[in-house]
ZATI-14958 format. One record per residue (C-alpha): residue number from 1; chain; x, y, z; residue in one letter. Coordinates in nm, 2 decimals. Layout:
   k c   east  north     up r
 NUM A      X      Y      Z A
...
***
This chain:
   k c   east  north     up r
   1 A  11.45 -19.63   1.96 M
   2 A  11.28 -19.78   2.30 E
   3 A  10.99 -19.62   2.29 W
   4 A  10.86 -19.69   1.93 F
   5 A  10.80 -20.04   1.91 E
   6 A  10.95 -20.27   1.64 K
   7 A  10.74 -20.27   1.33 S
   8 A  10.72 -20.49   1.07 K
   9 A  10.60 -20.23   0.84 I
  10 A  10.73 -19.85   0.85 R
  11 A  10.41 -19.65   0.81 L
  12 A  10.50 -19.31   0.57 C
  13 A  10.30 -19.03   0.43 F
  14 A  10.26 -19.14   0.05 D
  15 A  10.45 -18.99  -0.26 E
  16 A  10.20 -18.71  -0.25 N
  17 A  10.26 -18.60   0.10 G
  18 A   9.91 -18.75   0.21 E
  19 A   9.87 -19.02   0.52 F
  20 A   9.49 -19.14   0.55 R
  21 A   9.38 -19.30   0.90 L
  22 A   9.09 -19.48   0.92 L
  23 A   8.89 -19.53   1.24 C
  24 A   8.63 -19.78   1.32 V
  25 A   8.49 -20.00   1.61 S
  26 A   8.29 -20.18   1.77 D
  27 A   8.27 -20.55   1.63 Y
  28 A   8.10 -20.73   1.89 H
  29 A   8.15 -21.06   1.79 A
  30 A   7.90 -21.30   1.97 P
  31 A   7.89 -21.55   2.19 A
  32 A   7.57 -21.76   2.05 E
  33 A   7.64 -21.78   1.72 R
  34 A   7.88 -21.69   1.41 D
  35 A   7.94 -21.36   1.35 W
  36 A   7.67 -21.19   1.05 D
  37 A   7.90 -21.15   0.76 E
  38 A   7.83 -20.78   0.71 R
  39 A   8.08 -20.71   0.92 L
  40 A   8.34 -20.87   0.63 I
  41 A   8.11 -20.66   0.36 R
  42 A   8.14 -20.34   0.54 A
  43 A   8.50 -20.31   0.63 E
  44 A   8.53 -20.42   0.23 E
  45 A   8.34 -20.14   0.11 A
  46 A   8.48 -19.88   0.40 L
  47 A   8.85 -19.95   0.28 L
  48 A   8.77 -19.94  -0.08 D
  49 A   8.57 -19.57   0.00 E
  50 A   8.83 -19.46   0.16 A
  51 A   9.17 -19.59   0.09 R
  52 A   9.37 -19.60   0.43 P
  53 A   9.70 -19.65   0.50 D
  54 A   9.65 -19.75   0.83 L
  55 A   9.31 -19.88   0.98 M
  56 A   9.29 -19.89   1.34 M
  57 A   9.01 -20.11   1.49 I
  58 A   8.92 -19.85   1.83 L
  59 A   8.81 -20.18   2.05 G
  60 A   8.49 -20.46   2.16 D
  61 A   8.62 -20.69   1.87 L
  62 A   8.42 -20.93   2.07 T
  63 A   8.14 -20.95   2.36 H
  64 A   8.31 -21.04   2.70 D
  65 A   8.50 -21.30   2.61 G
  66 A   8.27 -21.46   2.37 A
  67 A   8.54 -21.63   2.13 L
  68 A   8.56 -21.94   2.43 D
  69 A   8.76 -22.16   2.16 T
  70 A   9.09 -22.18   1.97 R
  71 A   8.91 -22.26   1.66 D
  72 A   8.66 -21.96   1.68 R
  73 A   8.89 -21.70   1.78 L
  74 A   9.12 -21.83   1.49 E
  75 A   8.84 -21.80   1.22 R
  76 A   8.70 -21.48   1.33 Y
  77 A   9.08 -21.32   1.33 A
  78 A   9.09 -21.44   0.93 A
  79 A   8.76 -21.30   0.86 A
  80 A   8.81 -20.97   1.02 I
  81 A   9.15 -20.96   0.94 A
  82 A   9.07 -21.06   0.55 G
  83 A   9.00 -20.70   0.40 P
  84 A   9.31 -20.61   0.55 M
  85 A   9.51 -20.85   0.42 E
  86 A   9.39 -20.88   0.08 A
  87 A   9.42 -20.56   0.01 R
  88 A   9.82 -20.50   0.18 G
  89 A   9.65 -20.24   0.39 I
  90 A   9.80 -20.22   0.74 P
  91 A   9.62 -20.26   1.05 W
  92 A   9.61 -20.26   1.46 A
  93 A   9.43 -20.23   1.70 H
  94 A   9.32 -20.17   2.08 V
  95 A   9.15 -20.33   2.36 P
  96 A   8.78 -20.18   2.42 G
  97 A   8.53 -20.28   2.79 N
  98 A   8.35 -20.56   2.63 H
  99 A   8.69 -20.73   2.49 D
 100 A   8.98 -21.00   2.75 R
 101 A   9.33 -21.03   2.68 E
 102 A   9.24 -21.41   2.72 E
 103 A   8.94 -21.37   2.48 G
 104 A   9.16 -21.29   2.25 I
 105 A   9.57 -21.25   2.22 P
 106 A   9.72 -20.98   2.11 T
 107 A   9.97 -21.25   1.96 E
 108 A   9.68 -21.41   1.72 V
 109 A   9.66 -21.10   1.55 F
 110 A   9.98 -20.95   1.55 A
 111 A  10.06 -21.32   1.31 A
 112 A   9.91 -21.15   1.04 Y
 113 A  10.16 -21.01   0.78 P
 114 A  10.02 -20.59   0.76 H
 115 A   9.90 -20.63   1.14 C
 116 A  10.07 -20.39   1.36 L
 117 A   9.91 -20.47   1.75 S
 118 A  10.16 -20.53   2.02 V
 119 A  10.09 -20.56   2.37 R
 120 A  10.31 -20.24   2.48 G
 121 A  10.52 -20.17   2.75 P
 122 A  10.49 -20.41   3.04 A
 123 A  10.47 -20.19   3.34 E
 124 A  10.10 -19.99   3.24 L
 125 A   9.82 -20.14   3.30 P
 126 A   9.61 -20.42   3.06 G
 127 A   9.74 -20.47   2.72 Y
 128 A   9.74 -20.22   2.41 G
 129 A   9.90 -19.90   2.52 T
 130 A  10.18 -19.83   2.22 Y
 131 A  10.29 -19.57   1.98 L
 132 A  10.35 -19.60   1.58 M
 133 A  10.53 -19.34   1.45 P
 134 A  10.44 -19.16   1.11 V
 135 A  10.77 -19.09   0.89 Y
 136 A  10.79 -18.87   0.62 P
 137 A  10.81 -18.94   0.26 S
 138 A  11.14 -18.89   0.16 D
 139 A  11.23 -19.18   0.41 G
 140 A  11.36 -18.99   0.69 G
 141 A  11.41 -19.07   1.03 E
 142 A  11.24 -18.80   1.21 E
 143 A  10.88 -18.90   1.27 P
 144 A  10.62 -18.65   1.07 A
 145 A  10.33 -18.80   1.31 L
 146 A  10.26 -19.03   1.61 L
 147 A   9.99 -19.19   1.67 L
 148 A   9.90 -19.32   2.06 W
 149 A   9.75 -19.65   2.11 A
 150 A   9.59 -19.69   2.45 F
 151 A   9.37 -19.97   2.61 D
 152 A   9.11 -19.75   2.78 S
 153 A   9.03 -20.11   3.03 H
 154 A   8.72 -20.26   3.14 R
 155 A   8.55 -20.20   3.47 G
 156 A   8.74 -20.29   3.77 G
 157 A   9.06 -20.15   3.63 V
 158 A   9.05 -19.94   3.93 W
 159 A   9.02 -20.30   4.16 E
 160 A   9.25 -20.52   3.99 R
 161 A   9.52 -20.24   3.88 E
 162 A   9.54 -20.04   4.17 C
 163 A   9.40 -20.22   4.50 G
 164 A   9.19 -19.93   4.54 I
 165 A   8.77 -19.90   4.51 P
 166 A   8.63 -19.79   4.17 G
 167 A   8.47 -19.46   4.17 P
 168 A   8.10 -19.41   4.20 V
 169 A   7.88 -19.41   3.92 E
 170 A   7.66 -19.14   3.78 F
 171 A   7.46 -19.06   3.52 R
 172 A   7.27 -18.74   3.32 S
 173 A   7.10 -18.73   3.04 Q
 174 A   7.44 -18.67   2.83 T
 175 A   7.67 -18.88   3.02 T
 176 A   7.62 -19.26   3.12 G
 177 A   7.94 -19.31   3.31 F
 178 A   8.08 -19.63   3.27 D
 179 A   8.24 -19.73   3.63 R
 180 A   8.59 -19.84   3.71 G
 181 A   8.73 -19.79   3.31 G
 182 A   8.90 -19.54   3.13 G
 183 A   9.25 -19.45   3.05 V
 184 A   9.44 -19.48   3.40 T
 185 A   9.67 -19.20   3.54 H
 186 A   9.97 -19.42   3.46 R
 187 A   9.90 -19.43   3.15 Q
 188 A   9.91 -19.06   3.11 A
 189 A  10.24 -19.02   3.29 L
 190 A  10.37 -19.25   3.04 W
 191 A  10.21 -19.02   2.75 F
 192 A  10.37 -18.74   2.92 W
 193 A  10.71 -18.87   3.03 E
 194 A  10.72 -19.04   2.65 T
 195 A  10.66 -18.77   2.48 D
 196 A  10.93 -18.56   2.69 C
 197 A  11.17 -18.76   2.57 R
 198 A  11.09 -18.78   2.19 I
 199 A  11.09 -18.38   2.23 E
 200 A  11.43 -18.40   2.37 A
 201 A  11.58 -18.64   2.10 V
 202 A  11.44 -18.44   1.77 F
 203 A  11.44 -18.12   1.94 G
 204 A  11.09 -18.03   1.84 R
 205 A  10.72 -18.17   1.97 R
 206 A  10.62 -18.38   1.73 I
 207 A  10.22 -18.39   1.66 P
 208 A  10.00 -18.68   1.73 G
 209 A   9.65 -18.81   1.75 I
 210 A   9.53 -19.05   2.01 M
 211 A   9.33 -19.34   1.97 L
 212 A   9.15 -19.55   2.25 M
 213 A   8.82 -19.70   2.29 H
 214 A   8.66 -19.55   2.56 S
 215 A   8.62 -19.16   2.57 P
 216 A   8.72 -18.93   2.77 L
 217 A   8.57 -18.71   3.04 A
 218 A   8.61 -18.40   2.76 E
 219 A   8.43 -18.56   2.50 H
 220 A   8.09 -18.46   2.68 R
 221 A   8.16 -18.13   2.59 L
 222 A   8.14 -18.15   2.29 I
 223 A   7.73 -18.25   2.26 P
 224 A   7.67 -18.04   2.57 T
 225 A   7.82 -17.73   2.36 N
 226 A   7.74 -17.80   2.02 P
 227 A   7.76 -17.46   1.91 S
 228 A   8.11 -17.33   2.08 L
 229 A   8.33 -17.65   2.00 T
 230 A   8.15 -17.68   1.60 G
 231 A   8.02 -17.99   1.66 M
 232 A   7.93 -18.16   1.34 T
 233 A   7.77 -18.53   1.29 G
 234 A   7.57 -18.72   1.53 A
 235 A   7.45 -18.79   1.91 L
 236 A   7.19 -19.05   1.93 E
 237 A   7.30 -19.19   2.30 E
 238 A   7.48 -19.08   2.59 S
 239 A   7.83 -19.03   2.58 C
 240 A   7.94 -19.31   2.79 G
 241 A   8.26 -19.15   2.98 I
 242 A   8.52 -19.30   3.21 P
 243 A   8.36 -19.18   3.61 S
 244 A   8.71 -19.11   3.71 L
 245 A   8.94 -18.81   3.50 N
 246 A   9.29 -18.96   3.45 S
 247 A   9.42 -18.62   3.35 G
 248 A   9.54 -18.74   2.95 L
 249 A   9.32 -18.48   2.81 F
 250 A   9.50 -18.22   3.02 A
 251 A   9.82 -18.35   2.98 A
 252 A   9.79 -18.34   2.59 A
 253 A   9.67 -17.99   2.59 Y
 254 A  10.00 -17.88   2.79 E
 255 A  10.24 -18.07   2.54 R
 256 A  10.02 -17.92   2.24 G
 257 A  10.12 -18.16   2.03 D
 258 A   9.78 -18.40   2.01 I
 259 A   9.56 -18.25   1.76 L
 260 A   9.26 -18.52   1.81 A
 261 A   9.17 -18.79   2.03 V
 262 A   8.94 -19.09   1.84 V
 263 A   8.74 -19.30   2.05 T
 264 A   8.41 -19.57   1.95 G
 265 A   8.20 -19.75   2.26 H
 266 A   7.93 -19.57   2.19 D
 267 A   7.75 -19.72   1.90 H
 268 A   7.54 -19.45   1.76 I
 269 A   7.75 -19.10   1.81 N
 270 A   7.95 -19.03   1.54 T
 271 A   8.01 -18.66   1.65 F
 272 A   8.34 -18.46   1.61 A
 273 A   8.44 -18.13   1.76 G
 274 A   8.72 -17.93   1.89 R
 275 A   8.79 -17.86   2.26 Y
 276 A   9.06 -17.63   2.37 M
 277 A   9.22 -17.71   2.01 G
 278 A   9.16 -18.05   2.00 I
 279 A   8.93 -18.22   1.75 E
 280 A   8.74 -18.49   2.04 L
 281 A   8.51 -18.79   1.80 S
 282 A   8.36 -19.09   1.83 E
 283 A   8.34 -19.34   1.48 D
 284 A   8.02 -19.47   1.56 G
 285 A   8.00 -19.90   1.51 S
 286 A   8.07 -20.12   1.27 L
 287 A   7.93 -20.44   1.41 G
 288 A   7.61 -20.61   1.32 Y
 289 A   7.60 -20.83   1.61 D
 290 A   7.55 -20.55   1.84 V
 291 A   7.30 -20.21   1.85 Y
 292 A   7.37 -20.00   1.57 G
 293 A   7.21 -19.81   1.25 S
 294 A   7.28 -19.86   0.93 D
 295 A   7.23 -19.50   0.88 H
 296 A   7.55 -19.44   1.11 L
 297 A   7.77 -19.70   1.06 R
 298 A   8.06 -19.60   0.91 G
 299 A   8.46 -19.49   1.07 G
 300 A   8.62 -19.17   1.09 R
 301 A   8.93 -19.07   0.82 L
 302 A   9.18 -18.84   0.92 L
 303 A   9.38 -18.72   0.65 T
 304 A   9.74 -18.55   0.67 F
 305 A   9.95 -18.31   0.45 R
 306 A  10.29 -18.39   0.51 E
 307 A  10.35 -18.01   0.48 N
 308 A  10.13 -17.93   0.74 D
 309 A  10.01 -18.23   0.97 V
 310 A   9.81 -17.97   1.20 R
 311 A   9.61 -17.89   0.93 A
 312 A   9.47 -18.24   0.86 F
 313 A   9.11 -18.32   0.75 A
 314 A   8.83 -18.56   0.95 S
 315 A   8.52 -18.70   0.86 E
 316 A   8.28 -18.96   0.92 H
 317 A   8.25 -19.23   0.60 V
 318 A   7.89 -19.33   0.62 Y
 319 A   7.91 -19.71   0.48 L
 320 A   7.55 -19.60   0.31 K
 321 A   7.77 -19.39   0.08 N
 322 A   8.02 -19.64  -0.02 C
 323 A   7.96 -19.78  -0.36 P
 324 A   7.88 -20.15  -0.31 G
 325 A   7.73 -20.14   0.03 A
 326 A   7.39 -20.08  -0.06 A
 327 A   7.27 -20.47  -0.11 D
 328 A   7.35 -20.54   0.25 F
 329 A   7.22 -20.25   0.42 L
 330 A   6.89 -20.16   0.54 F
 331 A   6.81 -20.57   0.56 R
 332 A   6.69 -20.75   0.88 E
 333 A   6.97 -20.90   1.06 G
 334 A   7.13 -20.93   1.40 H
 335 A   7.13 -20.56   1.51 D
 336 A   6.90 -20.36   1.70 D
***
């Protein structure tokens, strides 16, 4: 079906009726030196602990086009892909606000056998907005779960893609607005229209989750209302939301089939909470070439059961609790 990209690997619930999705982000490969090797060891430890069926890297793999030569790009891609490829674990990514398409082309990652990243529909702004179906364990052709991936862009998307001035930037104690970034309204419309077409074909709304780098405007409601939203995890910096609301959350809420929105971007936030029945979370930073904290490093693990997809489990897997990580954690290095 045209809305499902052709995939080299068919994502399925396993023989026990379970599907495990691990989300990580914010590697930030630097310009002035090679990346810190602890990143790769962190990937390995986290993969072995979480045992995911898919690992999703939610953006900021680089830092403002840091990989300025083909040699560095290919070496970096081989390094970060290595742990997943060696374990036969499918993986994919979306770009973050520090990534540049010219700096880390999707095709470089997509060449790896277990990478499912694609550019997505040409009519949408940016790259990396696409849909991945997860099929039932019995081999059926009707997806049991949909993974909606979004490019949440970098500053200036409104000027570049729409030819209009970017929104005004404001700040507060709990939110740090990122001027000009975020998912666009066109992408929200793409979600709505595609989801409606899928419902028309299968006769039901298929549960799904959204995956992107920058948090939605509604993410701020979790730390500002921790008791009402059942917040867990840490808020150690302001929630960097877009300064313009694209309406994506409203579309997800009205469709009634989105269970969670998982994001990265804020390196020392690991919170999760539920607003209007949808879990909103951030996954912290896994990288060592940018500010972060070994007390918080890790990834968000979502575990779905085939017999009740909506009753999923969500937890932040802390790297400090992973066997094998103790010998490289809490060591002097490049992180702040």
